[in-house]
N, C-alpha and C positions, 0 to 999 in steps of 0.2 A: 650329549649325544643330542643331534638334531633329530628331529623326527621326520621324515621322509613326506611327509603329508604336508607340512610348511615348505617343501622346497618344488619353485614352479622349474617346468623345462624350459630349456632354451624356447624362446616366441612367446611364454605362458603369458606376456601382457595382450597377446591377441586374444586371447578367451573371450575376454566379455564383450571387447567391441564385433568381433567376429559372432557372436551370439544374439547380439542386438542388427546385425547388417544383414545376415540370414533370416532372421524371424518373418517379415514379409514376404521372401522368397520360399519359405518351408508351408507360409501359407497360399499360396500360388502353386506350390507342387500339388500340396495334398488338393486344394480346389479344383487342380486340373487330372488326378488321376492318376499321378509321377508321385510311385511307390519309393520309398525307402532303399529297399535294394535295388532300383532300377538306378536314383541318382546315386548310390555305391558303384553301381558297376561303370558309369560316367567320370565319375570323379578319379577311380581308381586308372582309366584310361586317359585322363587329363594330365593325373599326378606323374606317368609317366611319358608322357610325350615333354611336358614341360622340363621336366628333369635329363629328358634324351636331348634333347635342344637346346636350353636356355643353361645348363652349367656344365656345359662342355671345358673338361682344363685343357687352356692353349697347348695347342703340339701334340694333343693324346686323344687316341679313340674314345669314345663313350663306351663304356663295358657296363655287362647285365649287373655285373657288381655293384659298381659306383650307382646305379641307375638305383636298385635294391637299398641300399646305403641310404642315400638321399630321401627314398621315400617312407621306407619300411614296409613294401609291397615285395614278397618272396621270388627272388631269383625265375623259378618257372616259369609265374604270371607274369613278371618283367620281360621274358623273352618272349611269350605269346601274342604281348600287347605293342611291344616297339614295332616302330617301323608305320605304323597304321599313318601319322601324319596329323597335323593341328583338325580339328572340326573346322570347315570351311563356311561362312556365312556369309553366302552368295548374295546382291542386292537383289533381289525378284527385279522382273522387265517391268513389272506393272509400277510399282516403289521409285523403280530411277529414276523413270520415264515421267511420272507424274510428279516426282520432286525437283526435276529439272524444270519441266513448265512455270508448278509455282515461283519457282524462284527467279525465274525469267523477269512473267508478269508481274512481281513484286519489286524488283530491282533495273531493269529494265526502261531507260526514260523515252522509249516510243511507247511503253506501255501502261505509263503510271501519270499521272498528273503533277499539277507543280510541288503539289504537299509531297509527292510521294507516295501516295496511294494507286493501289491498279485500276487503271481505267475500265469501266464498264467498254463490252470490245462489240460492234458486229460481228456477224458469224463468218459475212468473208467482207471483201475490200479488193481495190487495186493492188496490185505487189506495191511494196513500199509504206504504204497506207493502213495501220493501227489494227487488226481484226483478230478474232480467234484463230481462222485458219493459218493466218499468218504466224501467229504466235506458236502455235505447235508443228508448223512446216520449220519453224526455224529454228528448234530443236531437233524435232526424230521427222525422217520421212519412212519411216520403216510400217508407221500405223497413220490410216487416213485422220487429218483434223476428224470429220464429220463423226466416225466411230470413237475416240478419245473424247469427242462434247457430248455424246449418248451415255457413256460410261461414267460420264464427269454427271450428269446431268441425273442421273440413276443414282449413284452414291450419297447426289446432296452436295459435291464438291463445289457445283458452282449451280447458275439459276437464270433464268429471262426474265427482264426485268419489262416492264410496259410499253418500251419500244423497243423489244425483242432483241435486247443486245444480252449480252452475256456477263454474269458479274459472275466475281469471286467469289464463294460464303465463305463464314467464315470455319467451316466444318472441312476447307481444303488445309489448315493450318497442322490439325492434330487426326492424325489416325481414328476411325471409331472402332470398336468392340464389334458393333453390330454391322458395320459392312466392308470394314479393312482390316480384319483378322490378321492377314500376310502383310500389312504393311506394320501395324502396330507390334508384334511381335518381331519383325526386322528390329524394330528401331526401338523395344525393347534390348533384345541385345546388344545392340550396336552403343547405345547409349549409354547404357549402364554397365560396358564393357569399357569405356572412355570415360568413364566417370573415375572410377572402380582402378583404373590403371590408372589416372591421376594421380591417386592420393597415394596407391601403392609403390612410384614413381617417388613422391616426396617421399616417402619415407625410407624407400631402398639409396638412396640416393645423398651422399655427401649433403645437398642444400636443394629445397624446394625447385623444381624447375620448372612445375607450371604453375598456374592460379588457381585456386580449389579456395573458396571461400564460402561465408553463408552469414547471414544476419538474424537471427534469430531473437525474440522474444517470448517468456513464458508469463505462466498468471493472467493471462488473457480473459476479458469476458468471450462469448461467441460474439459480438454483435462486432467489436474490436478486430476479432482475428477474421471473420468475414469480411468486413470493411478493408483490410492490408492485404485478404489474398486478391481484393481485386486488384486492387492500385495496383502490385505485385504482379499482375500478369500482365496489365498496361504497360509498367516499366519494363515489362523482358521483350514484351512483343517490338516494342523500338528500338532496343537495344539489336537484338537479334535481325530486325528490319535491316537497319542500318549496315548492320556486317555484310547483309546479304549482299545487299546494293553496293557498297565495297568492294567486297571479295568478287561480284559479279563484275566488275568494271576493271579490275584487278587482274581475271582472270584472261581479259580478250590480248593481255601483250604478253603473257607470260608464255615460255616456251613448253611448258608442262614437265613432268619428271615423274617420280616413283612418292612423293611424298604425299601424306593426307591432312587434314586440317578439319576439327568441328570445334564447333562455340556454343555451346549447349548454358541452359537455366534449366532450375524446376523451383516451382512454390508446391510449400505443404503445410497442410496445417492439420490439428487431429485436435479429441478431446482426449485427454491425460487424467482423468477423474478430478478429485480437489487440490487444488493448485495450491504447490507448496511455501507458495508466496507471492508479492503482489510485483505487478508490471515495474521493472526497473530500466536501469541502461542498457543499450541495447547489448549483447554477446555477439561478438562477429569475430569469427574463426575458420 
């Protein structure tokens, strides 16, 4: 007879990668004071919500018993939690506005130079001429350009040069923890959701639907790891800038609809203790 300890439950192969995936998240939760019971409550709600809406049998009404069977949560708890709806991650108004203005500044030929770099902009100019006021008013008229400029200068997203032109700062590309907590948390949820959803869809589907690849080397010196990180940042920004430019141009003739698209990149390095081996051929996966 086989020992029950030698058998894995269905999906047991996910345990090890799931533990690795969740470790940095748990580190963040502990740092921010989110306790295990609080996370358990959230997971219970999500399990019920996913089972209720994503696993409905065709032509049949979803029942408490089936949701309980799928999730392992008692029917009494299922009954209490059903119908709550999935948590909605609404885009904060300031995040949406800032993102659209930056995207236009980086992509619209009227506000970029011949190399595709964002132009330094005078504060005001005649209609049809590039200026910060015309940049903002072309995206939104709900907020005065002067109010946007004051906010950006305060947050370090832009600065005035020696000719009193407004220059887009590097900080505008990445929300900072000290001044953009709302934006940073929004993108944390959205971007990680899309990355995990991509990988999950590729596992669940009969064949990979989405591109999800990485190039990684182990056993590197710190000097080389830092150098590769810096180069990867440059390559990533080139790709993101080009993708933004093409998407911005394509949107002008698009009739609009209910779909969304996200193109993301990440760069990561860490010290993992004594190297298990020397640097070798790239592992692309």
